[in-house]
N, C-alpha and C positions, 0 to 999 in steps of 0.2 A: 511459737505459737502464731499459727496460719491467721490472717485480717476473719473477722467476722464475716460470715456469708452474707450480702443484701439481696436477700429475696422477700417474696411477699410472704412466705412463711417465717423468717426471721424475725419480721420488722412491723407485720400486722398484728401486734400484741394482745388486741380484743380478745382477740381467739383464745391467748394461752400465757394467758399473765403469770411470769412465775413469780411464787409467794415464797420467800426464806424462810417463813414462820416455821419451827418444829411441831406444832401441833397443828391440826386440820380446826377451820373456820369456817371462811367461805369457800364454796366447791372449790374454786384456783389453786387452794393450799397444796393437792396434792400435782399440780404440774409440773413442778419443779423436778419432780421423782418419776414421772412416766414419760416426760418428752425424751424422745428418740427412742422409743419401743414401737418400730413401724410395723403397719396392719401386714395383711397377706398380701403375697402380687395380687395385681386387678384381674379382675377376670375378662376374659375375649370375648364371649358372648352370654344373652341371658339365658338363664333356665328356660326349661319346659314351661310352655305356660297351664292354669288351673282355673277351675270353674270359682265364682264366688264364694258355693257350697263348698268347694273342697278347701279354701284358704280358712273359711270359717269353723272347719272338722276338726282342724289340725290338732294334736296332743300336744302340748308343750313338755318338754322332758327337761328337767332342771336337773344341772350338774356342776358341781364347784370345778371338774375339769373343763368345762364348756369356755369359761370366763376366759377374756385377754389378758396379753400380759399388762397389760396399762391396768385395769381392773383388779388384779391380785397383786399389782405394785402399790395400787393404794391400798389395801387393805393390810400390806404389811407395814405403810406410812400411818395406818389408827392405831396397829393393836394393841402399843401401850396407852392408847385414851381407852378406847374400848376393845378389850379383846375378844368379847364373844362377840363378835358380828359375825354373823352368819350369811356371806355371799355367795351365790349359788346361779347360775346362767345357762340363757338356751337360745337357741335359732330357730327361726320358722321361716317358712317362704311368704312372701309378699309381691302383690302386681308392681311389674317396672312401670307400667301406667294405666292407675286407678282409674283411666276415661276408656281405656281398652286392653280387657286382660289378654288379648290374641298378641301381646308384645310381648308374653313371657313373665319371667317372675327374675326375681332377686331374693338374697337371704337376706335375714332383719334379725338381727342377732341385739336381744337386753339380758339386763342384769337386775337383781332385786337380792335385799337385804328383808330377809324377814322379819316382820314384827315379833317383838318378846312376850306379847300378851295374848296372841289371837284365842276365840274357845267358838264351839260350835253357834251357839246363840249371837256373840258380836263378832263376824270376821271381821277381821282387816281391812281397813278399806285399800285402795290403790292410790299411791302417790307418786308421779309421773315428775321425774326432774327432767331440766335438761341445762347445760351450761353455755347454751349460747356460740356464739361465732360468726355468724352461722356456720354449723358442720363440727362441733365437737362432737365427740365420742363422750355419750351420759353415763357409760358404768362405774367411772371412777369418782363421778359426781355422788351416785346413788350410793356409795361408799362413805366417802365424807359427810353428807350430810347425816347419815344414819349414825357415824360417831360423835355427831355435833349435837344433834337434833334430837336428844335423849324422847323427849318427850311425846315424837312422832313417831319415833318405834313403839310405844305402846300403841298404837291407834293405827297404824298405817305398813303395810307393804311398801318400799321406798323402790320404786321401777326408774330403771335409764335403761332405753333404749338409744340405743346407738345408731343417730341417723343416716339413713340409705346411704349409703357409698363412703361410711367411714368405719371406724373400728374391728369391730367384729362380725359386722351386715359386711354386703358384696361390698368390698372396697376400690377404688377409684384412683389410684395412685400417679399422679400425672408430677414429675420431679420439677421441683421450681428451676429457674434459670436467674442466675445472677444478672440484676439489671445493668451493671457496669457503672455505678454511679458512688461515687466516694463521699462527694459534699453536696449536699443538695441544695446549699446557697450559691452555690459556684457550677453553675450545670452550661457548659457551651453546647453549642450546636451540635458537635460532636455527638459528645453524653447523651444528648436529648435524640437522637437519631438511634443511638445504641439500644437506649432503653426501651425506645417504640418497637424498636423490631427485637428485642428479648421476647418484650411483653405477649407481640404476635407470635412468633415462635411458639411461646409457652404454649398460647391457646391452640396454635393449630396442629402441634405435636397433641395435645390432646384430646381435641376432636378426633384425631386422626385414630387414636386408642381407643376412644369409647363414645363414636357415633352414636352408637347404640341405645347408649345410657344415659349420656347427659342433658338430651333435652327434657327428662324426667325426672333431674334433680332439684324440687322446689320445693315451696313449704306448702304449698297444698299437698300433694303426694306424701311428703312424711307425715303430717298430722293426720293423714288417713292411715297412715302406717303404724302410730299409735293408737288410731281407735282398734285396728285389727288387735291388736295385743291386750286394749280393754276387754275387749269382747272374748278373747280366750283365755284372761286372767280373770275376769269378773265377772264376764256374762253380760250379754245383750243390751238388758234393760238396767245394769248397772252403773251407775256414773262413777267417776274417777274424780284423784284431784290432782293439781297442778302447780308445781314450782318453777320458772323459772327463771334464769336468769341472762341480764343483758339479751343478745341473740335469740335467748331463750323466751323474753317476755314478749316477744314479736311471734313466735311459735305459738305461745300460749292464747294470744289474742287472737290470732287466725284460727287455731285450736277450735274456742269457744263460739267463733262466729259460724265456722262452715259444721262444726257437729254441736248445737244448742242444747243437746240432749245428753251429751256426752259428759261433760263434766259439772261439777258443783261448786265446789271450794278453788278458786284460782287466783294464785299467789305470783306476780307479776315484779321482779326485783332488776335495779338497771335497769332503766325502761329506755328500750329504743321509742323514735316516733312512731309505733306500729299504726298509728292512723296513716300514713302518709308512704313515702315509699321509701326503697333503701339507702339513695342518694342523698335525699332529704334528710334521713337519719345521720349517715355517715358524714355529712356536710359539717356538722357541727365538732366533730372530731377532733381538728386542730385546736379550735377555740378550749374547747374542756382541758386539753394536757396544758395549752400554755397558761391558763387559769389556774390550773393546778400544782405547777410548776415556780411560776412567779407569785402565785397568790398566796400560798401556803406553804409547800415545801422552803422557797429562798429564803423568804420573812423565819421559819421554823431553824432553819439552819444557823441564820445568823442570831437568835435565841438563845441556840446552842455553842454559841462562840468558844464557851471554856474547853468544851470539848472538841472541839472539829479545828478551831484555830485558824477559819477563813474568814474571818470576817464577821464584825458585831450590826449590818448592817446588808439590808438588800443587794443594793448596791454594789459589795464588796463580795457578796457569796455570789453574784450572777457574774461579777469578772473572773472569780475563780474557775467556774464550770466554763466560760467562753474560753480561760486561758489552755486551759482542759483540750478542749473541742480545737482550738487553732494547734495547739502541739500535734495534736493525733494528726489531723491534717497534711503536719509536716513531716508523718513517720516517726515522731520522737517517743508515743507509746506504743511499747510494742505489741505489735498486731492489732492494732488499730489504727480507723479511721474516722475522719469526722464526724461522718452519719453513725458509727458504731457507740459514740460517745452517745449521742442522740436517743439511739435507740436502748443503750442500757438505761438511761436517765427513764426515757419513757416505761419501761418495764417498772421499774421502782415508783413508778407512780399511783398503782393500782389499790395501792394500800397503806395504813398509816405507818404498820410496822415495819416496811421495805424504808422508812425514809432515812433511820441510821446508817442503811449499807449505801445508800444513795450519797448521804453525806461524807461517809469515809471515801467513798470512790471518788469523788470531786476533791474533796480536801489532801488525803492522802496522797492521789496520783500529782494535784497541785504543789504541795509540797515536794516532793520528790523530784519534779521538775524544775522548781528552783534552786534546789541542791544541787542537781547532777547534771541536767539539761537533757536528759534522757530517761525514760524509767517502764517497769512494767504498771500496767493498771494495778490501781488499790483498790483489788476486789478480788475474792474467791476465784479461784480455777475453777469450781463446779459450778461458779454462776454460769462464768464465761462458755463452759460446754453446755448447759441448759440452753444459752443463746446462740448457739451454734446452727447450722444449717443442717441437722438431721430429723429435724421432729417429722411426724408422720405426715407426707405428701398429702393425703386421702383428705385430710384435713383444711386443706389450699385448694385442694380439685372441687372439694362440693362447697367450701364459701365461695370460691369465683361461679359457678354455676348457680348457688343458690339467687345471689346477687344479681347475676343478668338473667336468670331466668323469670324472677318473679315478676317484675316491674318494668316497663320500657325505659331505656337507657338511649342515652342518645351514641350513638354508634361513631364518632369520629374523633379519635385523637387530639383533634385542636381541643373540644369544648373541655378535656380535663387539664390541657396545659393551662388554659384560661384559667381554670379552676386554680392549680398550682401555682402560677403567676400572684392570685390574689392573695392567696393563704401565706406564702410562704415566706411574707413582710411582715405579717402584721402575726403568725404563729408558727414560727423558724423549730420549734423543736417538734414536732410530727408531721409539718405539713407534706414536706418532699416527700416522705417514704408513705402518707395516709393515699395521696393524688396519685403515685403510681403504682400501690396497689392497685386503685379501684378502677384505674385504664386498663384492664383488661377487658372491662365488657365493650370496649370501643371496637373489639374485634370477633367478638360474639358472633356465633354466625345462627344461633337460633332464636328463634320469633319467642317473645317472653309470653307467658300464660297472663288472661284476663288476673287480676286480684280483686279481690273480694274489699266489699265498702267495710273496713271495721269499724260501727259507728254505735255497738252495744245496743242494738235494736235486738239482737238475740244472741242466748246465751246467758252464762250465770252475771251475776257482781262481780269484777272482779279489784280484787286488795293490794293497789300499787306501792312499794316501796321506793325510795329515791331519796340518795344522800346527796345535798344541796351542792357539792362540788365535785361532783362524780366527773372524773378526767372522760372516760371512754362513751358514755349516754348521758352528757350533760343534759342538768335538769331544765332545760329550755325544751326539750324536744318533749321529756315526759309530760311537762306541765300541759303542752298543746293535744297531747293524746288523750289525757285527762278531761282534758275541756269538750275533743271531740268526742267524745264516750261517754255517755251517761252515765251506763252501768258500771264502775269505779267510784272507788274510795281511796284515798291517797293518804299515806305517810310518808312526809318530809321528814329527814335526819337535820336538821338545822346546823349548818358550821363544817356539816363532816363532808371531807371528800373521797372516801374509798368506794369501791364500783363493788357496790353490792349494801343493802343495808340490816338484813336478815343473817342471822348467825354470826353477826359482828361483835357479838359482846357489848350489845345495846339493850338493859333490859326494856326499857319503853319498846322497842321495837320489837323485842323477839316475843313479850308478853301478848301483845294485839296479834301479830301472824300465829302464834300456837294456840290463841285462842279461838281464831278463824280454822285453821286447819284441822285442829282438834275435834272442836264443838260445833264447830259450825258459826260462831257468833262473827257477825261482821260489823264492822264499825257502822256507828248512826251521820257521820261526818266524818270529814278528812281532820287528818289529826297531825300533828307536829311534835318529834321526840326531838329533846334536845342532844346535840352529837356529845362524843367524848373527846377529852384533853387529845394533842398529840403526844407521841411516845418522850418522854422525859417533863412534861409540862402538868399542872394544875388544874386551868381554864382553859373553855374554847376561844382564840384569838380572834377577831372579826377578819374577813377578807377585803382589800379594800382595790384589789385591783378588777379594773373593768375591759371587757372586750372591745 
């Protein structure tokens, strides 16, 4: 087995968390089945420009045959849950630059799951869904949400727009480059220089290939694309609704601010600090994962010692993890390096149902090492394949462009290395991977677009949903965004740590969100819902770990 590839795609799990659950719930749950389904080859130059009248006059031609492989795979994944999901897709043209139509156009692809009960008198509402990343294709999420949220299918056409540059839209594919790092805790000058060089070469190669496109991959252009789709599907005066997760909370907040009369019911789940900038929001990423790992997972694993036999205290379960990591660093775990162990554990922190798989990986590998001195990792081969380096490169390309184009960034590698040194000692699980992924902006050649002030003075009241111990988008950032945006209500899921609170089998959350999306009933004040117990437990245990 070849080592897992250390690349921005493989280790920026906020974009494509793998969820081993067999049934769909949160949109991320189909990712294990759609990873590796690459988008079409990238374009060489923009298509012919059109006038705004021409863009708005386009006919939407729906067909299941137009859907991407990833969307069709998502449909296959949910067919046993909701066999009658009708999925159809279409492609239109959108301006490359919404501020300069002479730049040409791009393809914009979107998917729809039709409402089950539309009538001429009660036309289905349009619900946009977005999985975040930023840069994740939305077609698979539309299918997953439709299969899980049956209440929404009665009132809404659920629509996923593949953001410009990804999925079935004009795809920009810059292949990731391995950074040359095997253990983020032990970085020599040689390794740091190699990582910087590889990041610089990745950006330079991408710019050489897509210079005409990359400056226009921004959140503001992407929300304008969504608004074009809204007009084509519902009409220029009809408002749409929004459900965005993670980076999709950022996009939804920007959309509501940029087009205040276009959205009516907005749900933002697993919130970024969308009132700040990307670097501020991502800065909490290492702490969030460390808290989830040490504050929830390791104590849970200790309480499950009867099954996993890796120790009955948090200190003992952490020691087992450290032994596996150290052994991988010495080449004793087949196909793995130290950072690969971190990456697998990180991916499995996204939802509670993954905890048994993470515990089996650590405990099983540790036991085999103590018995044999060398071993294969105790985790399904299918999971490792999904963690490999064949994920869609367009998602990486668009994420990099969005992060670097949206807001001002320090363009010096030294600033990212200082951030790395500060994080790696305190939050070693993901600090190294996180900081090196973000550092590509040090080499980005384009001037960032002016960011809007997301203060809630324009647009509808937005319903935020936030678990208390979300690893990828920690609650601290959500609370700051909530405080800085007067037009928000917030549901806090106390004691929960999954990445996303809606459609996560929490009746309290689902009832409030469904009432808002289907009937327009907004909370009059913030709400706290009790979290549900972790696997094999009957109560929610407190988290005592502090950053």
